[in-house]
DSSP file (Angstrom, degrees, kcal/mol; ACC not computed):
  #  RESIDUE AA STRUCTURE BP1 BP2  ACC     N-H-->O    O-->H-N    N-H-->O    O-->H-N    TCO  KAPPA ALPHA  PHI   PSI    X-CA   Y-CA   Z-CA
    1    1 A M              0   0    0      0, 0.0     2,-0.2     0, 0.0     0, 0.0   0.000 360.0 360.0 360.0 126.9   -0.9   11.3    5.7
    2    2 A E        -     0   0    0      1,-0.0     2,-0.7     0, 0.0     0, 0.0  -0.572 360.0-122.2 -85.4 150.4    2.0   12.0    8.1
    3    3 A I        -     0   0    0     -2,-0.2     2,-0.1     4,-0.1    -1,-0.0  -0.841  29.5-153.4 -95.2 121.2    4.1    9.2    9.5
    4    4 A D     >  -     0   0    0     -2,-0.7     4,-2.6     1,-0.1     5,-0.2  -0.372  30.4 -97.9 -87.3 172.7    3.9    9.2   13.2
    5    5 A D  H  > S+     0   0    0      1,-0.2     4,-2.4     2,-0.2     5,-0.2   0.854 121.3  51.1 -62.1 -38.0    6.7    7.8   15.5
    6    6 A E  H  > S+     0   0    0      2,-0.2     4,-2.2     1,-0.2    -1,-0.2   0.923 113.2  44.8 -68.0 -43.0    5.0    4.4   16.0
    7    7 A L  H  > S+     0   0    0      2,-0.2     4,-2.4     1,-0.2    -2,-0.2   0.905 112.8  51.0 -66.1 -40.4    4.6    3.9   12.4
    8    8 A E  H  X S+     0   0    0     -4,-2.6     4,-2.4     2,-0.2    -2,-0.2   0.884 110.0  50.2 -63.0 -39.6    8.1    5.0   11.6
    9    9 A N  H  X S+     0   0    0     -4,-2.4     4,-2.2     2,-0.2    -1,-0.2   0.898 110.1  49.9 -64.3 -39.4    9.5    2.7   14.2
   10   10 A H  H  X S+     0   0    0     -4,-2.2     4,-2.5     2,-0.2     5,-0.2   0.909 110.1  51.4 -66.2 -39.9    7.5   -0.2   12.8
   11   11 A R  H  X S+     0   0    0     -4,-2.4     4,-2.5     1,-0.2    -2,-0.2   0.943 112.2  45.8 -60.3 -47.8    8.8    0.6    9.3
   12   12 A L  H  X S+     0   0    0     -4,-2.4     4,-2.3     2,-0.2    -1,-0.2   0.858 112.2  50.8 -66.1 -36.1   12.5    0.7   10.5
   13   13 A E  H  X S+     0   0    0     -4,-2.2     4,-2.4     2,-0.2    -1,-0.2   0.929 111.7  47.2 -63.2 -46.5   12.0   -2.6   12.4
   14   14 A T  H  X S+     0   0    0     -4,-2.5     4,-1.9     1,-0.2    -2,-0.2   0.898 112.8  50.0 -65.0 -40.9   10.6   -4.3    9.4
   15   15 A L  H  X S+     0   0    0     -4,-2.5     4,-2.3    -5,-0.2    -1,-0.2   0.917 109.1  51.8 -60.6 -43.3   13.4   -2.9    7.3
   16   16 A N  H  X S+     0   0    0     -4,-2.3     4,-2.1     1,-0.2    -2,-0.2   0.910 107.9  52.2 -59.0 -45.7   16.0   -4.1    9.8
   17   17 A E  H  X S+     0   0    0     -4,-2.4     4,-1.7     1,-0.2    -1,-0.2   0.865 109.2  49.1 -62.8 -36.4   14.5   -7.6    9.7
   18   18 A H  H  X S+     0   0    0     -4,-1.9     4,-2.6     1,-0.2    -1,-0.2   0.924 113.5  47.4 -67.5 -43.3   14.7   -7.7    5.8
   19   19 A E  H  < S+     0   0    0     -4,-2.3     4,-0.4     1,-0.2    -2,-0.2   0.807 109.5  53.7 -67.9 -30.8   18.3   -6.6    6.1
   20   20 A F  H  < S+     0   0    0     -4,-2.1    -1,-0.2     2,-0.2    -2,-0.2   0.901 114.8  39.6 -70.8 -41.1   19.2   -9.1    8.7
   21   21 A V  H  < S-     0   0    0     -4,-1.7     2,-0.3     1,-0.3    -2,-0.2   0.969 142.8 -17.9 -74.0 -55.2   17.8  -12.0    6.7
   22   22 A R     <  -     0   0    0     -4,-2.6    -1,-0.3    -5,-0.2    -2,-0.2  -0.841  67.2-128.5-155.9 112.6   19.2  -10.9    3.3
   23   23 A R        -     0   0    0     -4,-0.4    -4,-0.1    -2,-0.3    -3,-0.0  -0.498  31.6-134.6 -67.1 112.1   20.3   -7.3    2.6
   24   24 A P        -     0   0    0      0, 0.0     2,-0.8     0, 0.0     3,-0.1  -0.319  17.2-111.6 -67.9 151.6   18.4   -6.3   -0.6
   25   25 A D    >   -     0   0    0      1,-0.2     3,-2.1     2,-0.0     4,-0.3  -0.763  24.1-153.8 -80.8 109.6   20.3   -4.6   -3.4
   26   26 A K  G >> S+     0   0    0     -2,-0.8     3,-1.6     1,-0.3     4,-1.3   0.807  91.2  67.2 -59.5 -28.9   18.8   -1.1   -3.3
   27   27 A A  G 34 S+     0   0    0      1,-0.3    -1,-0.3     2,-0.2    -2,-0.0   0.779 102.1  48.0 -63.7 -23.3   19.6   -0.6   -7.0
   28   28 A N  G <4 S+     0   0    0     -3,-2.1     7,-0.7     1,-0.1    -1,-0.3   0.424 116.8  41.3 -94.7   1.3   17.0   -3.4   -7.8
   29   29 A H  T <4 S+     0   0    0     -3,-1.6    -2,-0.2    -4,-0.3    -1,-0.1   0.472  94.3  90.8-126.5  -4.3   14.3   -1.9   -5.6
   30   30 A G  S >< S-     0   0    0     -4,-1.3     3,-1.7     1,-0.2     6,-0.4   0.012  88.7 -41.1 -84.7-167.2   14.4    1.8   -6.2
   31   31 A P  T 3  S+     0   0    0      0, 0.0    57,-0.2     0, 0.0    -1,-0.2  -0.216 125.4  16.7 -56.9 141.1   12.6    4.1   -8.7
   32   32 A G  T 3  S+     0   0    0     55,-1.3    56,-0.1     1,-0.2     2,-0.1   0.426  96.2 126.2  81.0  -1.7   12.3    2.8  -12.2
   33   33 A T  S <> S-     0   0    0     -3,-1.7     4,-1.9     1,-0.1    -1,-0.2  -0.364  73.5-113.8 -87.4 167.9   13.1   -0.9  -11.3
   34   34 A M  H  > S+     0   0    0      1,-0.2     4,-2.1     2,-0.2     5,-0.2   0.868 118.2  56.7 -65.7 -37.9   11.1   -4.0  -12.1
   35   35 A N  H  > S+     0   0    0     -7,-0.7     4,-1.8     1,-0.2    -1,-0.2   0.875 106.0  49.7 -63.2 -36.9   10.5   -4.4   -8.3
   36   36 A M  H  > S+     0   0    0     -6,-0.4     4,-2.2     2,-0.2    -1,-0.2   0.906 109.5  51.3 -66.0 -41.9    9.0   -1.0   -8.2
   37   37 A A  H  X S+     0   0    0     -4,-1.9     4,-2.1     1,-0.2    -2,-0.2   0.851 109.4  51.7 -63.1 -34.9    6.8   -1.9  -11.2
   38   38 A Q  H  X S+     0   0    0     -4,-2.1     4,-2.2     2,-0.2    -1,-0.2   0.884 107.2  51.0 -69.1 -37.4    5.7   -5.0   -9.4
   39   39 A A  H  X S+     0   0    0     -4,-1.8     4,-2.5     2,-0.2    -2,-0.2   0.891 110.2  51.5 -65.1 -39.2    4.8   -3.0   -6.3
   40   40 A A  H  X S+     0   0    0     -4,-2.2     4,-2.2     2,-0.2    -2,-0.2   0.920 109.0  49.9 -61.1 -44.2    2.7   -0.7   -8.6
   41   41 A M  H  X S+     0   0    0     -4,-2.1     4,-2.2     2,-0.2    -2,-0.2   0.901 111.7  47.5 -68.2 -41.2    0.9   -3.6  -10.1
   42   42 A I  H  X S+     0   0    0     -4,-2.2     4,-2.5     2,-0.2    -1,-0.2   0.913 111.6  50.9 -65.1 -42.5    0.0   -5.1   -6.7
   43   43 A A  H  X S+     0   0    0     -4,-2.5     4,-2.2     1,-0.2    -2,-0.2   0.882 110.2  50.9 -62.8 -36.5   -1.2   -1.7   -5.4
   44   44 A E  H  X S+     0   0    0     -4,-2.2     4,-2.4     2,-0.2    -2,-0.2   0.913 110.1  47.6 -65.5 -43.4   -3.3   -1.4   -8.5
   45   45 A V  H  X S+     0   0    0     -4,-2.2     4,-2.5     2,-0.2    -2,-0.2   0.891 111.7  51.3 -67.6 -39.3   -4.9   -4.8   -8.0
   46   46 A C  H  X S+     0   0    0     -4,-2.5     4,-2.5     2,-0.2    -2,-0.2   0.910 110.6  48.8 -63.4 -40.1   -5.5   -4.0   -4.3
   47   47 A A  H  X S+     0   0    0     -4,-2.2     4,-2.3     2,-0.2    -2,-0.2   0.911 111.4  48.5 -66.6 -40.5   -7.2   -0.8   -5.2
   48   48 A A  H  X S+     0   0    0     -4,-2.4     4,-3.0     2,-0.2     5,-0.3   0.923 112.6  49.6 -64.7 -43.4   -9.4   -2.5   -7.9
   49   49 A N  H  X>S+     0   0    0     -4,-2.5     4,-2.8     2,-0.2     5,-1.2   0.905 109.9  49.8 -62.7 -42.0  -10.4   -5.2   -5.3
   50   50 A L  I  X>S+     0   0    0     -4,-2.5     5,-2.9     3,-0.2     4,-0.6   0.950 116.5  42.8 -60.3 -46.4  -11.3   -2.7   -2.6
   51   51 A D  I  <5S+     0   0    0     -4,-2.3    -2,-0.2    -5,-0.2    -1,-0.2   0.897 123.0  36.6 -65.9 -40.0  -13.4   -0.8   -5.1
   52   52 A T  I  <5S+     0   0    0     -4,-3.0    -3,-0.2    -5,-0.2    -2,-0.2   0.902 131.9  19.4 -82.6 -41.9  -15.0   -3.8   -6.7
   53   53 A Y  I  <5S+     0   0    0     -4,-2.8    -3,-0.2    -5,-0.3    -2,-0.1   0.818 128.6  35.5-103.9 -35.9  -15.5   -6.2   -3.8
   54   54 A V  I ><<S+     0   0    0     -5,-1.2     3,-1.3    -4,-0.6     6,-0.2   0.955 119.2  43.6 -86.0 -53.0  -15.3   -4.3   -0.5
   55   55 A L  T 3 <S+     0   0    0     -5,-2.9    -4,-0.1     1,-0.3    -1,-0.1   0.750 119.2  46.0 -65.6 -24.5  -17.0   -1.0   -1.3
   56   56 A Q  T 3  S+     0   0    0     -6,-0.3     2,-0.3    -5,-0.1    -1,-0.3   0.423  84.7 116.1 -96.7  -0.1  -19.7   -2.8   -3.2
   57   57 A S    <>  -     0   0    0     -3,-1.3     4,-3.0     1,-0.2     3,-0.3  -0.527  65.9-139.0 -71.8 133.0  -20.3   -5.5   -0.6
   58   58 A Y  H  > S+     0   0    0     -2,-0.3     4,-2.1     1,-0.2     5,-0.2   0.882 103.4  59.2 -58.3 -39.6  -23.8   -5.2    0.9
   59   59 A S  H  4 S+     0   0    0      1,-0.2     4,-0.3     2,-0.2    -1,-0.2   0.869 112.0  39.5 -56.4 -37.8  -22.3   -5.9    4.3
   60   60 A V  H >4 S+     0   0    0     -3,-0.3     3,-1.2    -6,-0.2     7,-0.6   0.899 111.3  56.9 -77.8 -42.5  -20.2   -2.9    4.0
   61   61 A L  H 3< S+     0   0    0     -4,-3.0    -2,-0.2     1,-0.3    -1,-0.2   0.820 106.9  49.6 -60.9 -33.2  -22.8   -0.7    2.3
   62   62 A I  T 3< S+     0   0    0     -4,-2.1    -1,-0.3    -5,-0.2    -2,-0.2   0.553 102.1  69.0 -86.4  -6.5  -25.3   -1.2    5.2
   63   63 A D    <>  -     0   0    0     -3,-1.2     4,-2.8    -4,-0.3     5,-0.2  -0.907  66.6-160.7-118.4 109.3  -22.7   -0.3    7.9
   64   64 A P  H  > S+     0   0    0      0, 0.0     4,-2.4     0, 0.0     5,-0.2   0.847  91.0  49.6 -54.2 -38.2  -21.7    3.4    7.9
   65   65 A E  H  > S+     0   0    0      2,-0.2     4,-2.7     1,-0.2     5,-0.2   0.931 112.1  47.2 -69.5 -43.6  -18.5    2.8    9.8
   66   66 A L  H  > S+     0   0    0      1,-0.2     4,-3.0     2,-0.2     5,-0.2   0.923 113.6  48.7 -60.6 -44.5  -17.4   -0.1    7.6
   67   67 A Y  H  X S+     0   0    0     -4,-2.8     4,-2.3    -7,-0.6    -2,-0.2   0.905 110.4  51.2 -64.5 -39.4  -18.1    2.0    4.5
   68   68 A R  H  X S+     0   0    0     -4,-2.4     4,-2.5    -5,-0.2    -2,-0.2   0.961 114.0  44.2 -57.6 -54.4  -16.2    5.0    5.9
   69   69 A L  H  X S+     0   0    0     -4,-2.7     4,-2.4     1,-0.2    -2,-0.2   0.883 111.7  52.2 -61.3 -38.8  -13.2    2.8    6.6
   70   70 A A  H  X S+     0   0    0     -4,-3.0     4,-2.7     2,-0.2    -1,-0.2   0.884 109.8  49.8 -64.4 -38.5  -13.4    1.1    3.3
   71   71 A T  H  X S+     0   0    0     -4,-2.3     4,-2.5    -5,-0.2    -2,-0.2   0.910 110.9  49.8 -66.0 -42.2  -13.5    4.4    1.5
   72   72 A I  H  X S+     0   0    0     -4,-2.5     4,-2.4     2,-0.2    -2,-0.2   0.920 112.4  47.2 -62.3 -43.6  -10.5    5.6    3.5
   73   73 A A  H  X S+     0   0    0     -4,-2.4     4,-2.8     2,-0.2     5,-0.2   0.923 112.1  50.3 -63.2 -45.7   -8.6    2.4    2.6
   74   74 A S  H  X S+     0   0    0     -4,-2.7     4,-2.6     1,-0.2    -2,-0.2   0.917 112.0  45.8 -58.9 -45.5   -9.5    2.7   -1.0
   75   75 A E  H  X S+     0   0    0     -4,-2.5     4,-2.4     2,-0.2    -1,-0.2   0.903 113.5  51.3 -64.0 -41.7   -8.4    6.3   -1.2
   76   76 A A  H  X S+     0   0    0     -4,-2.4     4,-2.6     2,-0.2    -2,-0.2   0.930 111.8  46.1 -63.5 -45.8   -5.1    5.4    0.7
   77   77 A V  H  X S+     0   0    0     -4,-2.8     4,-3.1     2,-0.2    -1,-0.2   0.915 112.7  50.4 -65.4 -42.1   -4.3    2.5   -1.7
   78   78 A G  H  X S+     0   0    0     -4,-2.6     4,-2.2    -5,-0.2    -1,-0.2   0.900 111.9  47.6 -60.5 -38.0   -5.1    4.7   -4.7
   79   79 A E  H  X S+     0   0    0     -4,-2.4     4,-2.1     2,-0.2    -2,-0.2   0.886 111.7  50.7 -69.3 -39.0   -2.8    7.4   -3.4
   80   80 A L  H  X S+     0   0    0     -4,-2.6     4,-2.6     2,-0.2     5,-0.2   0.946 110.0  50.2 -59.1 -51.6   -0.1    4.8   -2.7
   81   81 A N  H  X S+     0   0    0     -4,-3.1     4,-3.0     1,-0.2    -2,-0.2   0.902 110.4  49.5 -58.0 -43.2   -0.5    3.5   -6.3
   82   82 A S  H  X S+     0   0    0     -4,-2.2     4,-1.7     2,-0.2    -1,-0.2   0.894 110.6  50.5 -64.2 -38.6   -0.1    7.0   -7.7
   83   83 A A  H  X S+     0   0    0     -4,-2.1     4,-0.5     2,-0.2    -2,-0.2   0.894 112.7  46.0 -65.5 -40.3    3.0    7.7   -5.7
   84   84 A I  H >< S+     0   0    0     -4,-2.6     3,-1.5     1,-0.2     4,-0.4   0.932 109.7  54.0 -67.0 -44.2    4.5    4.4   -6.9
   85   85 A Q  H >< S+     0   0    0     -4,-3.0     3,-1.3     1,-0.3    -1,-0.2   0.863 103.5  57.7 -58.8 -34.0    3.6    5.2  -10.4
   86   86 A D  H 3< S+     0   0    0     -4,-1.7    -1,-0.3     1,-0.3    -2,-0.2   0.716 104.2  53.3 -67.2 -18.9    5.4    8.5  -10.1
   87   87 A R  T <<        0   0    0     -3,-1.5   -55,-1.3    -4,-0.5    -1,-0.3   0.422 360.0 360.0 -96.5  -0.9    8.5    6.7   -9.2
   88   88 A L    <         0   0    0     -3,-1.3    -1,-0.2    -4,-0.4    -2,-0.1   0.468 360.0 360.0 -75.7 360.0    8.5    4.4  -12.3
């Protein structure tokens, strides 16, 4: 998935808001840190919940568009989890 201009602008605005409130120490949030491990754990829980509760929901199963979107979301969260795991 490529990052488009709108998404990149949103990411930078959010990053700026974090740094305005309290500038995080990047050494505590980068690859191999406990915070990165926490992000991996949360992504794993999200992926499991999407697969277990959303993709298996009868309401989603009977609606082709919802099922398609839930599948895309599940795959994206799985890809995110893998990318985070690679940085641990």
